[in-house]
N, C-alpha and C positions, 0 to 999 in steps of 0.2 A: 971077792971084792966086797968092800964095805959101802953100804948106801946110807946116806944121811937124808932123812925125811922129816919134815915138820909140817904141821897143819893145825887147823882149829880144833879145839877140844871142847866137847860139850860139858856143861856143868852137871850137877846132881839133880837138877829140877827144883821145883818149888812152887810158890803160888803168887799170883798178883791179885790184890783186892783193892777196892776203892769205891769211890762215889763220884758220879758225874751229875751235875745239875745244869739244866738248860732252860732258859726262858726267853721267849720273843714276845714283847708286849707293845702292841700299837697303842699310842696314847689316846686315841679317840675312844677307848674303853672308859677313860676318865671323863673326857669332855669332848663333844663334837668340835669345839674350837681348836683342838689339838690334832685334827685330822691330818694325816700324812707323817706325823712325828712318831717315833718309836725307839725302843731300845732292845738290844739283844745282849744277853749275858750267858756265859758258859763257864763253869768252874769244875775242875776235877782235882781230887785228892787221892793219890795212888800210893799204895804200900806194896813192896815186893820182897819176898824172901829168896828170890832167885839171885844167886851170886856166881861170879866167875873168878877164876884165878887172877889176882892182882898183877897187872902188867905195867902199872904206872908207878909203883913205889909208895913210899910214905909209911912203911912199917906194917900195914895190914896185909894179910895173906889172901884176903877175898875182897872183891869190889862189886858194886851193884850192877844192875842190868844197863848196858849202854843205851842211851837215847831216852831213858825214862826220867822225867822230872816228877818230883813228889807232888808239886802243885803247879797248875796252869790255870790262868784266868784270862778270858776274853770278854771285852765289853765294847759294844758299838752303839752309838747314838746316831739316828738317821732321820732323814726327811725325804719322802718320796710322794710327789703329787704333780699332775699335769705335765708329765715328761721331765720334770726337774728332779734330780736326786742328789743328795749329799750325805756323807757318812764320815764319822770320826771313830776310829777304832784303836783300842789299847790292848796289847797282849803282855801279860806278865808271866814269866816262867822262872821256876826255881832252878837251882844248880842241877847239872846232869853230867853224865859221862858221854863225851862225844868222840867221834872218829875223825882223824885227819890223815892226809897223805903227805909223807915226807918228800924232800927233793929227789930222793932215790926211789920214789914210787912205792914206798912201804907204808902199809896201813898201820896206824898207831892210835891208841886210846889216850884220852886226856880228860881231866876235869874241866868243865866249862862253868863259869860263873853265870848265875841267873841274870835275866835282863828284862827291861820293860821297853817295848817298842810302841810308838804312836804313829798311826797312818791316817791319811785324809783322802777323800775322793769326792769329786763333784762332776756332775754330768747333766746333759740335756738331750732328750730325744725329740726331734721335730715330729709332730703328729699331723700337721696340715701344710698346705701350700706347696711351693716348688721344692722345698727341702724335705718334704715328708719321706720318712725312712732314714734320714741322717741322724746319727748319734755322735755326740762329742763327749769326751771324758778327759779329765785332768786328775792325776794321782800324785800324791806326795807321800813317800814312804820313809820311815825312820826319822820322823821330825825331831825327835829328841836326841838324835845322833848318838844312840846308845853305844857304849864301849863293849866290845867283844873281848872277853878275857879267858885265858886258859890259866890253870893253876895247878900246883902240886901240893900234896899234904906233907908237912914235915913230920918228924918222929913223934912230936907231942900232939899231932892232929890239927895243927894250925895251917892256915892257907898261906902259900907263897905264890904270888902272881909270876907266871913264867913267860907270858906274852900278853900284850894288850894292843888292840887295834880299833880304830874308828873308821868305819866304811863310809861315813857321810850320809847326807840325805839324798834321796833318789826321786827325781821328778820325771813323770812321763805324761805325754799327751797323745790322744788317739782319736780317730774318727772311723766310723763304720757306716756303711750304707746298705740297707735291706730293701730289696725290690721284689 
């Protein structure tokens, strides 16, 4: 009897190198008048020699490591004081290889276009009185309604968008009580 078997195949190995920089700066270091304000920034630039056999097409025999963006930047500006907190965050990510599941529950790889996402959060924690221990929060995610795009590489290396979707803005409200 003949048995047909398929499964994942490991690549030949390689290296992943890069740099990641992070800073969290409360602005009261500049002036006491800015107490409560601050900024957080994180930047990474990553290079990988790890390749896997190309299952996407486009002429190349090898493709990069799935999930790895060459460049990712996160920036948050915040204010936190007296129980009140607010934050605006931006995440920018370069193109990467992503995984999706087909309607037949088969896992496939595809190229994903980089995107910029903006989020906002505001909250208040009651410190005194009858509401002591109550926290309220409102979040708004994907305020820029970023487009999620999959693409293919054509024979000359150019991008051809294969699908495009807008998932919309997402709003949530919450309350918690600590006793």
